[in-house]
PDB file of N, CA, C, O and CB in Angstrom:
ATOM      1  N   MET A   1     -34.344  48.941  -3.655  1.00  0.00           N
ATOM      2  CA  MET A   1     -34.880  49.951  -3.924  1.00  0.00           C
ATOM      3  C   MET A   1     -34.987  50.842  -5.182  1.00  0.00           C
ATOM      4  O   MET A   1     -36.057  51.217  -5.660  1.00  0.00           O
ATOM      5  CB  MET A   1     -34.527  50.419  -3.181  1.00  0.00           C
ATOM      6  N   GLU A   2     -33.726  51.150  -5.681  1.00  0.00           N
ATOM      7  CA  GLU A   2     -33.873  51.890  -7.206  1.00  0.00           C
ATOM      8  C   GLU A   2     -33.354  51.239  -8.138  1.00  0.00           C
ATOM      9  O   GLU A   2     -32.243  51.018  -7.656  1.00  0.00           O
ATOM     10  CB  GLU A   2     -33.256  53.202  -7.402  1.00  0.00           C
ATOM     11  N   SER A   3     -33.359  50.788  -9.095  1.00  0.00           N
ATOM     12  CA  SER A   3     -32.943  49.885  -9.995  1.00  0.00           C
ATOM     13  C   SER A   3     -33.146  50.675 -11.288  1.00  0.00           C
ATOM     14  O   SER A   3     -34.246  50.761 -11.834  1.00  0.00           O
ATOM     15  CB  SER A   3     -33.691  48.523  -9.891  1.00  0.00           C
ATOM     16  N   ASN A   4     -31.840  51.347 -11.830  1.00  0.00           N
ATOM     17  CA  ASN A   4     -32.149  51.932 -13.275  1.00  0.00           C
ATOM     18  C   ASN A   4     -33.418  52.965 -13.615  1.00  0.00           C
ATOM     19  O   ASN A   4     -34.095  53.049 -14.639  1.00  0.00           O
ATOM     20  CB  ASN A   4     -32.392  50.699 -14.159  1.00  0.00           C
ATOM     21  N   GLY A   5     -33.489  53.808 -12.214  1.00  0.00           N
ATOM     22  CA  GLY A   5     -33.996  54.817 -12.234  1.00  0.00           C
ATOM     23  C   GLY A   5     -35.896  54.601 -12.009  1.00  0.00           C
ATOM     24  O   GLY A   5     -36.775  55.433 -12.234  1.00  0.00           O
ATOM     25  N   LYS A   6     -36.062  52.799 -11.360  1.00  0.00           N
ATOM     26  CA  LYS A   6     -37.548  52.606 -11.121  1.00  0.00           C
ATOM     27  C   LYS A   6     -37.038  52.396  -9.586  1.00  0.00           C
ATOM     28  O   LYS A   6     -35.938  52.109  -9.114  1.00  0.00           O
ATOM     29  CB  LYS A   6     -38.524  51.209 -12.055  1.00  0.00           C
ATOM     30  N   TYR A   7     -38.408  52.682  -8.973  1.00  0.00           N
ATOM     31  CA  TYR A   7     -37.852  52.469  -7.539  1.00  0.00           C
ATOM     32  C   TYR A   7     -38.524  50.767  -7.276  1.00  0.00           C
ATOM     33  O   TYR A   7     -38.873  50.094  -8.246  1.00  0.00           O
ATOM     34  CB  TYR A   7     -38.562  53.916  -6.232  1.00  0.00           C
ATOM     35  N   PHE A   8     -38.593  50.414  -6.318  1.00  0.00           N
ATOM     36  CA  PHE A   8     -39.713  49.161  -6.027  1.00  0.00           C
ATOM     37  C   PHE A   8     -39.642  49.255  -4.290  1.00  0.00           C
ATOM     38  O   PHE A   8     -38.763  49.649  -3.524  1.00  0.00           O
ATOM     39  CB  PHE A   8     -39.104  47.253  -6.791  1.00  0.00           C
ATOM     40  N   ILE A   9     -41.155  48.632  -4.061  1.00  0.00           N
ATOM     41  CA  ILE A   9     -41.195  48.807  -2.940  1.00  0.00           C
ATOM     42  C   ILE A   9     -41.612  46.760  -2.614  1.00  0.00           C
ATOM     43  O   ILE A   9     -42.450  46.030  -3.142  1.00  0.00           O
ATOM     44  CB  ILE A   9     -42.363  50.276  -2.568  1.00  0.00           C
ATOM     45  N   HIS A  10     -40.772  46.544  -1.756  1.00  0.00           N
ATOM     46  CA  HIS A  10     -41.067  45.026  -1.704  1.00  0.00           C
ATOM     47  C   HIS A  10     -42.048  44.759  -0.017  1.00  0.00           C
ATOM     48  O   HIS A  10     -42.015  45.366   1.053  1.00  0.00           O
ATOM     49  CB  HIS A  10     -39.220  44.047  -1.765  1.00  0.00           C
ATOM     50  N   LYS A  11     -42.770  43.663  -0.465  1.00  0.00           N
ATOM     51  CA  LYS A  11     -43.424  43.639   0.810  1.00  0.00           C
ATOM     52  C   LYS A  11     -43.419  42.053   1.294  1.00  0.00           C
ATOM     53  O   LYS A  11     -43.347  41.143   0.468  1.00  0.00           O
ATOM     54  CB  LYS A  11     -44.970  44.294   0.669  1.00  0.00           C
ATOM     55  N   ASP A  12     -43.515  41.784   2.955  1.00  0.00           N
ATOM     56  CA  ASP A  12     -43.217  40.736   3.348  1.00  0.00           C
ATOM     57  C   ASP A  12     -44.694  39.610   3.405  1.00  0.00           C
ATOM     58  O   ASP A  12     -45.730  40.079   2.932  1.00  0.00           O
ATOM     59  CB  ASP A  12     -42.472  41.097   4.638  1.00  0.00           C
ATOM     60  N   ASP A  13     -44.738  38.227   3.958  1.00  0.00           N
ATOM     61  CA  ASP A  13     -45.547  37.506   3.897  1.00  0.00           C
ATOM     62  C   ASP A  13     -46.878  38.322   4.607  1.00  0.00           C
ATOM     63  O   ASP A  13     -48.054  38.072   4.340  1.00  0.00           O
ATOM     64  CB  ASP A  13     -45.017  36.273   4.422  1.00  0.00           C
ATOM     65  N   ASN A  14     -46.509  39.125   5.359  1.00  0.00           N
ATOM     66  CA  ASN A  14     -47.990  39.670   6.014  1.00  0.00           C
ATOM     67  C   ASN A  14     -48.476  41.333   5.305  1.00  0.00           C
ATOM     68  O   ASN A  14     -49.225  42.074   5.942  1.00  0.00           O
ATOM     69  CB  ASN A  14     -47.708  39.876   8.050  1.00  0.00           C
ATOM     70  N   ASN A  15     -47.954  41.696   4.026  1.00  0.00           N
ATOM     71  CA  ASN A  15     -48.449  42.535   3.545  1.00  0.00           C
ATOM     72  C   ASN A  15     -47.670  43.631   3.800  1.00  0.00           C
ATOM     73  O   ASN A  15     -48.077  44.662   3.265  1.00  0.00           O
ATOM     74  CB  ASN A  15     -49.582  42.565   3.832  1.00  0.00           C
ATOM     75  N   LEU A  16     -46.419  43.744   4.621  1.00  0.00           N
ATOM     76  CA  LEU A  16     -46.421  45.017   5.176  1.00  0.00           C
ATOM     77  C   LEU A  16     -45.264  45.439   4.412  1.00  0.00           C
ATOM     78  O   LEU A  16     -44.336  44.681   4.132  1.00  0.00           O
ATOM     79  CB  LEU A  16     -46.345  45.140   6.763  1.00  0.00           C
ATOM     80  N   VAL A  17     -45.346  46.891   4.016  1.00  0.00           N
ATOM     81  CA  VAL A  17     -43.721  47.058   3.445  1.00  0.00           C
ATOM     82  C   VAL A  17     -42.569  47.106   4.535  1.00  0.00           C
ATOM     83  O   VAL A  17     -42.620  47.166   5.763  1.00  0.00           O
ATOM     84  CB  VAL A  17     -43.544  48.544   2.598  1.00  0.00           C
ATOM     85  N   GLN A  18     -41.367  47.052   3.520  1.00  0.00           N
ATOM     86  CA  GLN A  18     -40.465  46.493   4.488  1.00  0.00           C
ATOM     87  C   GLN A  18     -38.796  47.793   4.165  1.00  0.00           C
ATOM     88  O   GLN A  18     -38.273  48.251   3.149  1.00  0.00           O
ATOM     89  CB  GLN A  18     -40.228  44.361   3.985  1.00  0.00           C
ATOM     90  N   GLY A  19     -38.661  47.856   4.899  1.00  0.00           N
ATOM     91  CA  GLY A  19     -37.424  49.108   4.986  1.00  0.00           C
ATOM     92  C   GLY A  19     -37.287  49.751   3.761  1.00  0.00           C
ATOM     93  O   GLY A  19     -36.429  49.809   2.881  1.00  0.00           O
ATOM     94  N   PHE A  20     -38.864  50.417   4.056  1.00  0.00           N
ATOM     95  CA  PHE A  20     -39.188  51.682   3.354  1.00  0.00           C
ATOM     96  C   PHE A  20     -39.531  52.857   4.050  1.00  0.00           C
ATOM     97  O   PHE A  20     -40.754  52.749   4.136  1.00  0.00           O
ATOM     98  CB  PHE A  20     -40.179  51.494   2.549  1.00  0.00           C
ATOM     99  N   THR A  21     -39.129  54.203   4.753  1.00  0.00           N
ATOM    100  CA  THR A  21     -39.790  55.020   5.304  1.00  0.00           C
ATOM    101  C   THR A  21     -40.299  55.965   4.434  1.00  0.00           C
ATOM    102  O   THR A  21     -40.125  56.013   3.216  1.00  0.00           O
ATOM    103  CB  THR A  21     -39.173  55.472   6.209  1.00  0.00           C
ATOM    104  N   ALA A  22     -41.057  56.851   5.261  1.00  0.00           N
ATOM    105  CA  ALA A  22     -41.956  58.013   4.756  1.00  0.00           C
ATOM    106  C   ALA A  22     -40.948  58.780   4.060  1.00  0.00           C
ATOM    107  O   ALA A  22     -41.211  59.208   2.936  1.00  0.00           O
ATOM    108  CB  ALA A  22     -42.766  58.919   5.931  1.00  0.00           C
ATOM    109  N   PHE A  23     -39.306  59.110   4.840  1.00  0.00           N
ATOM    110  CA  PHE A  23     -38.590  59.811   4.385  1.00  0.00           C
ATOM    111  C   PHE A  23     -38.200  59.615   2.807  1.00  0.00           C
ATOM    112  O   PHE A  23     -37.919  60.519   2.020  1.00  0.00           O
ATOM    113  CB  PHE A  23     -37.697  59.760   5.222  1.00  0.00           C
ATOM    114  N   ASN A  24     -38.263  57.927   2.483  1.00  0.00           N
ATOM    115  CA  ASN A  24     -38.216  57.562   1.035  1.00  0.00           C
ATOM    116  C   ASN A  24     -39.266  57.804   0.012  1.00  0.00           C
ATOM    117  O   ASN A  24     -39.080  58.175  -1.147  1.00  0.00           O
ATOM    118  CB  ASN A  24     -38.045  56.310   0.984  1.00  0.00           C
ATOM    119  N   LEU A  25     -40.367  57.550   0.585  1.00  0.00           N
ATOM    120  CA  LEU A  25     -41.453  58.257  -0.290  1.00  0.00           C
ATOM    121  C   LEU A  25     -41.749  59.475  -0.651  1.00  0.00           C
ATOM    122  O   LEU A  25     -42.537  59.881  -1.506  1.00  0.00           O
ATOM    123  CB  LEU A  25     -42.381  58.078   0.058  1.00  0.00           C
ATOM    124  N   CYS A  26     -41.198  59.911  -0.081  1.00  0.00           N
ATOM    125  CA  CYS A  26     -41.496  61.654   0.203  1.00  0.00           C
ATOM    126  C   CYS A  26     -40.373  61.921  -1.087  1.00  0.00           C
ATOM    127  O   CYS A  26     -40.613  62.669  -2.035  1.00  0.00           O
ATOM    128  CB  CYS A  26     -40.917  62.538   2.251  1.00  0.00           C
ATOM    129  N   LYS A  27     -39.039  61.107  -0.901  1.00  0.00           N
ATOM    130  CA  LYS A  27     -38.085  61.802  -1.360  1.00  0.00           C
ATOM    131  C   LYS A  27     -38.376  61.869  -3.047  1.00  0.00           C
ATOM    132  O   LYS A  27     -38.362  62.789  -3.865  1.00  0.00           O
ATOM    133  CB  LYS A  27     -36.721  61.145  -0.863  1.00  0.00           C
ATOM    134  N   ILE A  28     -38.725  59.978  -3.150  1.00  0.00           N
ATOM    135  CA  ILE A  28     -39.047  60.083  -4.821  1.00  0.00           C
ATOM    136  C   ILE A  28     -40.112  61.000  -5.296  1.00  0.00           C
ATOM    137  O   ILE A  28     -39.975  61.641  -6.338  1.00  0.00           O
ATOM    138  CB  ILE A  28     -39.519  58.699  -5.406  1.00  0.00           C
ATOM    139  N   ILE A  29     -41.105  61.069  -4.597  1.00  0.00           N
ATOM    140  CA  ILE A  29     -42.281  62.098  -5.197  1.00  0.00           C
ATOM    141  C   ILE A  29     -41.434  63.234  -5.646  1.00  0.00           C
ATOM    142  O   ILE A  29     -41.274  63.448  -6.847  1.00  0.00           O
ATOM    143  CB  ILE A  29     -43.534  62.672  -4.009  1.00  0.00           C
ATOM    144  N   PHE A  30     -40.706  64.213  -4.423  1.00  0.00           N
ATOM    145  CA  PHE A  30     -39.804  64.868  -4.739  1.00  0.00           C
ATOM    146  C   PHE A  30     -38.836  64.944  -6.048  1.00  0.00           C
ATOM    147  O   PHE A  30     -38.728  65.873  -6.848  1.00  0.00           O
ATOM    148  CB  PHE A  30     -39.329  64.689  -3.881  1.00  0.00           C
ATOM    149  N   THR A  31     -38.211  63.775  -6.028  1.00  0.00           N
ATOM    150  CA  THR A  31     -37.234  63.445  -7.327  1.00  0.00           C
ATOM    151  C   THR A  31     -38.034  63.698  -8.019  1.00  0.00           C
ATOM    152  O   THR A  31     -38.038  64.929  -8.004  1.00  0.00           O
ATOM    153  CB  THR A  31     -36.571  62.122  -7.680  1.00  0.00           C
ATOM    154  N   VAL A  32     -38.756  63.387  -8.651  1.00  0.00           N
ATOM    155  CA  VAL A  32     -39.972  63.171 -10.257  1.00  0.00           C
ATOM    156  C   VAL A  32     -40.631  64.782 -10.060  1.00  0.00           C
ATOM    157  O   VAL A  32     -40.576  65.630 -10.951  1.00  0.00           O
ATOM    158  CB  VAL A  32     -41.790  61.421 -10.050  1.00  0.00           C
ATOM    159  N   LYS A  33     -41.231  64.993  -8.762  1.00  0.00           N
ATOM    160  CA  LYS A  33     -41.491  66.524  -9.071  1.00  0.00           C
ATOM    161  C   LYS A  33     -40.815  67.354  -9.583  1.00  0.00           C
ATOM    162  O   LYS A  33     -41.289  68.181 -10.363  1.00  0.00           O
ATOM    163  CB  LYS A  33     -41.698  67.144  -8.240  1.00  0.00           C
ATOM    164  N   GLN A  34     -38.828  67.284  -9.059  1.00  0.00           N
ATOM    165  CA  GLN A  34     -38.274  67.651  -9.141  1.00  0.00           C
ATOM    166  C   GLN A  34     -38.341  69.625  -8.451  1.00  0.00           C
ATOM    167  O   GLN A  34     -38.011  70.706  -8.939  1.00  0.00           O
ATOM    168  CB  GLN A  34     -38.166  67.013 -10.213  1.00  0.00           C
ATOM    169  N   LEU A  35     -39.014  69.138  -6.997  1.00  0.00           N
ATOM    170  CA  LEU A  35     -39.043  70.343  -6.087  1.00  0.00           C
ATOM    171  C   LEU A  35     -37.568  70.978  -5.361  1.00  0.00           C
ATOM    172  O   LEU A  35     -36.512  70.404  -5.630  1.00  0.00           O
ATOM    173  CB  LEU A  35     -40.031  69.888  -4.917  1.00  0.00           C
ATOM    174  N   SER A  36     -37.564  71.754  -4.765  1.00  0.00           N
ATOM    175  CA  SER A  36     -36.584  72.532  -4.021  1.00  0.00           C
ATOM    176  C   SER A  36     -36.290  71.805  -2.951  1.00  0.00           C
ATOM    177  O   SER A  36     -37.095  71.207  -2.236  1.00  0.00           O
ATOM    178  CB  SER A  36     -36.986  73.851  -3.629  1.00  0.00           C
ATOM    179  N   ILE A  37     -34.795  71.872  -2.809  1.00  0.00           N
ATOM    180  CA  ILE A  37     -34.223  70.949  -1.545  1.00  0.00           C
ATOM    181  C   ILE A  37     -35.010  71.203  -0.387  1.00  0.00           C
ATOM    182  O   ILE A  37     -35.329  70.340   0.431  1.00  0.00           O
ATOM    183  CB  ILE A  37     -32.663  71.254  -1.116  1.00  0.00           C
ATOM    184  N   GLN A  38     -35.352  72.550  -0.331  1.00  0.00           N
ATOM    185  CA  GLN A  38     -36.073  72.726   0.819  1.00  0.00           C
ATOM    186  C   GLN A  38     -37.181  71.991   1.291  1.00  0.00           C
ATOM    187  O   GLN A  38     -37.644  71.950   2.431  1.00  0.00           O
ATOM    188  CB  GLN A  38     -36.425  73.767   0.795  1.00  0.00           C
ATOM    189  N   SER A  39     -37.529  71.439   0.305  1.00  0.00           N
ATOM    190  CA  SER A  39     -39.357  70.968   0.676  1.00  0.00           C
ATOM    191  C   SER A  39     -38.581  69.335   1.742  1.00  0.00           C
ATOM    192  O   SER A  39     -39.228  68.343   2.078  1.00  0.00           O
ATOM    193  CB  SER A  39     -40.876  70.280  -1.641  1.00  0.00           C
ATOM    194  N   TYR A  40     -37.270  69.570   1.987  1.00  0.00           N
ATOM    195  CA  TYR A  40     -36.506  68.305   2.752  1.00  0.00           C
ATOM    196  C   TYR A  40     -37.102  68.211   4.235  1.00  0.00           C
ATOM    197  O   TYR A  40     -37.293  67.283   5.021  1.00  0.00           O
ATOM    198  CB  TYR A  40     -34.698  68.565   2.866  1.00  0.00           C
ATOM    199  N   SER A  41     -37.286  69.450   4.258  1.00  0.00           N
ATOM    200  CA  SER A  41     -37.491  69.533   5.815  1.00  0.00           C
ATOM    201  C   SER A  41     -38.899  69.382   6.121  1.00  0.00           C
ATOM    202  O   SER A  41     -39.333  69.529   7.264  1.00  0.00           O
ATOM    203  CB  SER A  41     -36.999  70.903   6.449  1.00  0.00           C
ATOM    204  N   VAL A  42     -39.787  69.025   4.889  1.00  0.00           N
ATOM    205  CA  VAL A  42     -41.064  68.377   4.871  1.00  0.00           C
ATOM    206  C   VAL A  42     -41.388  67.075   5.170  1.00  0.00           C
ATOM    207  O   VAL A  42     -42.349  66.540   5.722  1.00  0.00           O
ATOM    208  CB  VAL A  42     -41.488  68.486   3.853  1.00  0.00           C
ATOM    209  N   ILE A  43     -39.656  66.428   4.338  1.00  0.00           N
ATOM    210  CA  ILE A  43     -40.059  64.759   4.276  1.00  0.00           C
ATOM    211  C   ILE A  43     -39.590  64.697   5.710  1.00  0.00           C
ATOM    212  O   ILE A  43     -40.493  64.132   6.327  1.00  0.00           O
ATOM    213  CB  ILE A  43     -39.145  63.526   2.995  1.00  0.00           C
ATOM    214  N   ALA A  44     -38.679  64.986   6.473  1.00  0.00           N
ATOM    215  CA  ALA A  44     -37.748  64.962   7.811  1.00  0.00           C
ATOM    216  C   ALA A  44     -39.022  64.993   8.915  1.00  0.00           C
ATOM    217  O   ALA A  44     -38.924  64.195   9.848  1.00  0.00           O
ATOM    218  CB  ALA A  44     -36.490  66.523   7.975  1.00  0.00           C
ATOM    219  N   ASN A  45     -39.861  65.608   8.884  1.00  0.00           N
ATOM    220  CA  ASN A  45     -41.196  66.381   9.948  1.00  0.00           C
ATOM    221  C   ASN A  45     -42.021  64.891   9.116  1.00  0.00           C
ATOM    222  O   ASN A  45     -42.114  63.956   9.912  1.00  0.00           O
ATOM    223  CB  ASN A  45     -42.057  68.785   9.472  1.00  0.00           C
ATOM    224  N   LEU A  46     -42.347  64.711   8.315  1.00  0.00           N
ATOM    225  CA  LEU A  46     -43.233  63.287   7.958  1.00  0.00           C
ATOM    226  C   LEU A  46     -42.514  61.661   8.216  1.00  0.00           C
ATOM    227  O   LEU A  46     -43.254  60.699   8.421  1.00  0.00           O
ATOM    228  CB  LEU A  46     -43.572  63.374   6.181  1.00  0.00           C
ATOM    229  N   ASN A  47     -41.311  61.545   8.182  1.00  0.00           N
ATOM    230  CA  ASN A  47     -40.539  60.800   8.553  1.00  0.00           C
ATOM    231  C   ASN A  47     -40.363  60.150  10.406  1.00  0.00           C
ATOM    232  O   ASN A  47     -40.328  58.992  10.821  1.00  0.00           O
ATOM    233  CB  ASN A  47     -39.531  61.522   7.977  1.00  0.00           C
ATOM    234  N   LYS A  48     -40.295  61.308  11.057  1.00  0.00           N
ATOM    235  CA  LYS A  48     -40.063  61.938  12.050  1.00  0.00           C
ATOM    236  C   LYS A  48     -41.597  61.301  12.919  1.00  0.00           C
ATOM    237  O   LYS A  48     -41.473  60.818  14.045  1.00  0.00           O
ATOM    238  CB  LYS A  48     -39.789  63.647  11.666  1.00  0.00           C
ATOM    239  N   LEU A  49     -43.156  61.392  12.153  1.00  0.00           N
ATOM    240  CA  LEU A  49     -44.400  61.083  12.211  1.00  0.00           C
ATOM    241  C   LEU A  49     -44.715  59.962  12.306  1.00  0.00           C
ATOM    242  O   LEU A  49     -45.557  59.527  13.092  1.00  0.00           O
ATOM    243  CB  LEU A  49     -44.956  61.456  11.436  1.00  0.00           C
ATOM    244  N   ALA A  50     -43.912  59.172  11.303  1.00  0.00           N
ATOM    245  CA  ALA A  50     -44.024  57.973  11.108  1.00  0.00           C
ATOM    246  C   ALA A  50     -43.193  56.969  11.652  1.00  0.00           C
ATOM    247  O   ALA A  50     -43.361  55.759  11.499  1.00  0.00           O
ATOM    248  CB  ALA A  50     -44.043  57.893  10.055  1.00  0.00           C
ATOM    249  N   LEU A  51     -41.782  57.823  12.653  1.00  0.00           N
ATOM    250  CA  LEU A  51     -41.416  57.106  13.244  1.00  0.00           C
ATOM    251  C   LEU A  51     -41.952  56.859  14.744  1.00  0.00           C
ATOM    252  O   LEU A  51     -41.845  55.864  15.460  1.00  0.00           O
ATOM    253  CB  LEU A  51     -40.377  57.338  13.046  1.00  0.00           C
ATOM    254  N   ASP A  52     -42.582  58.136  14.977  1.00  0.00           N
ATOM    255  CA  ASP A  52     -43.517  58.062  16.079  1.00  0.00           C
ATOM    256  C   ASP A  52     -44.586  57.272  16.152  1.00  0.00           C
ATOM    257  O   ASP A  52     -45.064  56.915  17.229  1.00  0.00           O
ATOM    258  CB  ASP A  52     -43.974  59.093  16.281  1.00  0.00           C
ATOM    259  N   HIS A  53     -45.042  56.942  15.031  1.00  0.00           N
ATOM    260  CA  HIS A  53     -46.234  56.390  14.742  1.00  0.00           C
ATOM    261  C   HIS A  53     -45.647  54.795  15.301  1.00  0.00           C
ATOM    262  O   HIS A  53     -45.991  54.360  16.400  1.00  0.00           O
ATOM    263  CB  HIS A  53     -46.780  56.648  12.978  1.00  0.00           C
ATOM    264  N   ASN A  54     -44.972  54.234  14.622  1.00  0.00           N
ATOM    265  CA  ASN A  54     -44.441  53.129  14.454  1.00  0.00           C
ATOM    266  C   ASN A  54     -43.786  52.467  16.440  1.00  0.00           C
ATOM    267  O   ASN A  54     -43.850  51.453  17.135  1.00  0.00           O
ATOM    268  CB  ASN A  54     -43.149  53.538  13.067  1.00  0.00           C
ATOM    269  N   ASN A  55     -43.321  53.639  16.497  1.00  0.00           N
ATOM    270  CA  ASN A  55     -42.644  53.442  17.887  1.00  0.00           C
ATOM    271  C   ASN A  55     -44.054  53.307  18.871  1.00  0.00           C
ATOM    272  O   ASN A  55     -44.053  52.405  19.708  1.00  0.00           O
ATOM    273  CB  ASN A  55     -41.493  54.932  18.361  1.00  0.00           C
ATOM    274  N   ASN A  56     -45.351  54.281  18.756  1.00  0.00           N
ATOM    275  CA  ASN A  56     -46.027  53.983  19.493  1.00  0.00           C
ATOM    276  C   ASN A  56     -46.915  52.492  19.486  1.00  0.00           C
ATOM    277  O   ASN A  56     -47.400  51.907  20.454  1.00  0.00           O
ATOM    278  CB  ASN A  56     -46.572  55.004  19.483  1.00  0.00           C
ATOM    279  N   LEU A  57     -46.938  52.127  18.105  1.00  0.00           N
ATOM    280  CA  LEU A  57     -47.756  50.858  17.906  1.00  0.00           C
ATOM    281  C   LEU A  57     -46.941  49.734  18.305  1.00  0.00           C
ATOM    282  O   LEU A  57     -47.304  48.570  18.468  1.00  0.00           O
ATOM    283  CB  LEU A  57     -48.236  50.649  16.438  1.00  0.00           C
ATOM    284  N   PHE A  58     -45.637  50.303  18.461  1.00  0.00           N
ATOM    285  CA  PHE A  58     -45.023  48.773  18.918  1.00  0.00           C
ATOM    286  C   PHE A  58     -45.234  48.940  20.464  1.00  0.00           C
ATOM    287  O   PHE A  58     -45.893  48.041  20.986  1.00  0.00           O
ATOM    288  CB  PHE A  58     -43.138  48.422  18.470  1.00  0.00           C
ATOM    289  N   ASN A  59     -44.837  49.818  21.178  1.00  0.00           N
ATOM    290  CA  ASN A  59     -45.217  50.167  22.452  1.00  0.00           C
ATOM    291  C   ASN A  59     -46.835  49.451  23.127  1.00  0.00           C
ATOM    292  O   ASN A  59     -47.082  48.996  24.243  1.00  0.00           O
ATOM    293  CB  ASN A  59     -45.227  51.802  22.325  1.00  0.00           C
ATOM    294  N   SER A  60     -47.741  49.614  21.850  1.00  0.00           N
ATOM    295  CA  SER A  60     -48.899  49.120  22.394  1.00  0.00           C
ATOM    296  C   SER A  60     -49.097  47.446  21.967  1.00  0.00           C
ATOM    297  O   SER A  60     -50.059  46.842  22.441  1.00  0.00           O
ATOM    298  CB  SER A  60     -50.102  50.095  21.863  1.00  0.00           C
ATOM    299  N   ILE A  61     -48.256  46.833  21.167  1.00  0.00           N
ATOM    300  CA  ILE A  61     -48.275  45.630  21.127  1.00  0.00           C
ATOM    301  C   ILE A  61     -47.679  44.857  22.089  1.00  0.00           C
ATOM    302  O   ILE A  61     -47.932  43.653  22.125  1.00  0.00           O
ATOM    303  CB  ILE A  61     -47.917  45.368  20.157  1.00  0.00           C
ATOM    304  N   GLU A  62     -46.799  45.444  23.007  1.00  0.00           N
ATOM    305  CA  GLU A  62     -46.003  44.983  23.516  1.00  0.00           C
ATOM    306  C   GLU A  62     -46.723  45.196  25.174  1.00  0.00           C
ATOM    307  O   GLU A  62     -46.723  44.236  25.945  1.00  0.00           O
ATOM    308  CB  GLU A  62     -44.653  45.587  23.003  1.00  0.00           C
ATOM    309  N   LEU A  63     -47.293  46.497  25.574  1.00  0.00           N
ATOM    310  CA  LEU A  63     -48.285  46.744  26.339  1.00  0.00           C
ATOM    311  C   LEU A  63     -49.306  45.068  26.321  1.00  0.00           C
ATOM    312  O   LEU A  63     -49.338  44.225  27.217  1.00  0.00           O
ATOM    313  CB  LEU A  63     -49.041  48.256  25.669  1.00  0.00           C
ATOM    314  N   LEU A  64     -50.022  45.048  25.003  1.00  0.00           N
ATOM    315  CA  LEU A  64     -50.700  44.084  24.856  1.00  0.00           C
ATOM    316  C   LEU A  64     -50.460  42.379  25.273  1.00  0.00           C
ATOM    317  O   LEU A  64     -51.203  41.506  25.720  1.00  0.00           O
ATOM    318  CB  LEU A  64     -50.835  44.315  23.737  1.00  0.00           C
ATOM    319  N   GLN A  65     -48.889  42.437  24.831  1.00  0.00           N
ATOM    320  CA  GLN A  65     -48.595  40.749  25.154  1.00  0.00           C
ATOM    321  C   GLN A  65     -48.284  40.986  26.435  1.00  0.00           C
ATOM    322  O   GLN A  65     -48.342  39.968  27.125  1.00  0.00           O
ATOM    323  CB  GLN A  65     -47.292  39.823  24.298  1.00  0.00           C
ATOM    324  N   SER A  66     -47.915  42.154  27.111  1.00  0.00           N
ATOM    325  CA  SER A  66     -47.874  41.848  28.879  1.00  0.00           C
ATOM    326  C   SER A  66     -49.177  41.276  29.366  1.00  0.00           C
ATOM    327  O   SER A  66     -49.251  40.176  29.913  1.00  0.00           O
ATOM    328  CB  SER A  66     -47.650  43.336  29.865  1.00  0.00           C
ATOM    329  N   ASN A  67     -50.176  42.053  29.148  1.00  0.00           N
ATOM    330  CA  ASN A  67     -51.203  41.930  29.787  1.00  0.00           C
ATOM    331  C   ASN A  67     -51.798  40.341  29.297  1.00  0.00           C
ATOM    332  O   ASN A  67     -52.039  39.388  30.037  1.00  0.00           O
ATOM    333  CB  ASN A  67     -52.091  43.234  29.507  1.00  0.00           C
ATOM    334  N   TYR A  68     -51.913  40.409  28.066  1.00  0.00           N
ATOM    335  CA  TYR A  68     -52.014  39.040  27.934  1.00  0.00           C
ATOM    336  C   TYR A  68     -51.629  37.591  28.277  1.00  0.00           C
ATOM    337  O   TYR A  68     -52.251  36.529  28.313  1.00  0.00           O
ATOM    338  CB  TYR A  68     -51.894  39.057  27.281  1.00  0.00           C
ATOM    339  N   ALA A  69     -49.932  38.087  28.595  1.00  0.00           N
ATOM    340  CA  ALA A  69     -49.123  37.150  29.717  1.00  0.00           C
ATOM    341  C   ALA A  69     -49.994  36.552  30.897  1.00  0.00           C
ATOM    342  O   ALA A  69     -50.286  35.442  31.342  1.00  0.00           O
ATOM    343  CB  ALA A  69     -47.939  38.067  30.474  1.00  0.00           C
ATOM    344  N   ASN A  70     -50.356  38.419  31.272  1.00  0.00           N
ATOM    345  CA  ASN A  70     -50.482  38.227  32.490  1.00  0.00           C
ATOM    346  C   ASN A  70     -51.929  37.831  33.060  1.00  0.00           C
ATOM    347  O   ASN A  70     -52.217  37.808  34.256  1.00  0.00           O
ATOM    348  CB  ASN A  70     -49.989  39.316  33.007  1.00  0.00           C
ATOM    349  N   ILE A  71     -52.663  37.570  32.154  1.00  0.00           N
ATOM    350  CA  ILE A  71     -53.807  36.830  32.157  1.00  0.00           C
ATOM    351  C   ILE A  71     -53.590  35.185  31.917  1.00  0.00           C
ATOM    352  O   ILE A  71     -54.380  34.430  32.483  1.00  0.00           O
ATOM    353  CB  ILE A  71     -54.682  37.458  31.099  1.00  0.00           C
ATOM    354  N   LEU A  72     -52.934  34.841  31.403  1.00  0.00           N
ATOM    355  CA  LEU A  72     -52.633  33.466  31.249  1.00  0.00           C
ATOM    356  C   LEU A  72     -51.789  33.323  32.445  1.00  0.00           C
ATOM    357  O   LEU A  72     -51.993  32.270  33.049  1.00  0.00           O
ATOM    358  CB  LEU A  72     -51.948  33.047  29.865  1.00  0.00           C
ATOM    359  N   LEU A  73     -50.861  34.128  32.969  1.00  0.00           N
ATOM    360  CA  LEU A  73     -50.666  33.182  34.217  1.00  0.00           C
ATOM    361  C   LEU A  73     -51.931  33.357  35.589  1.00  0.00           C
ATOM    362  O   LEU A  73     -51.717  32.503  36.450  1.00  0.00           O
ATOM    363  CB  LEU A  73     -48.987  33.626  34.862  1.00  0.00           C
ATOM    364  N   THR A  74     -52.713  33.942  35.806  1.00  0.00           N
ATOM    365  CA  THR A  74     -53.601  33.962  36.311  1.00  0.00           C
ATOM    366  C   THR A  74     -54.457  32.672  37.039  1.00  0.00           C
ATOM    367  O   THR A  74     -55.525  32.886  37.613  1.00  0.00           O
ATOM    368  CB  THR A  74     -54.031  34.545  35.528  1.00  0.00           C
TER     369      THR A  74
END
């Protein structure tokens, strides 16, 4: 993630960012802009939204897989 003051974002074969949350991204932005520590509540809220989105997406994918499996069985 961070090396010698530089930040690296790694992507997998599907072009998806791995191991990098909204919290990490905002932390970098706030660090560079040197904003106050109070800004971190904004980061936490953004990270929660990102996690909620990921959970909703995961649940939707599971539902699709389940429905697809049911279709194959009929």
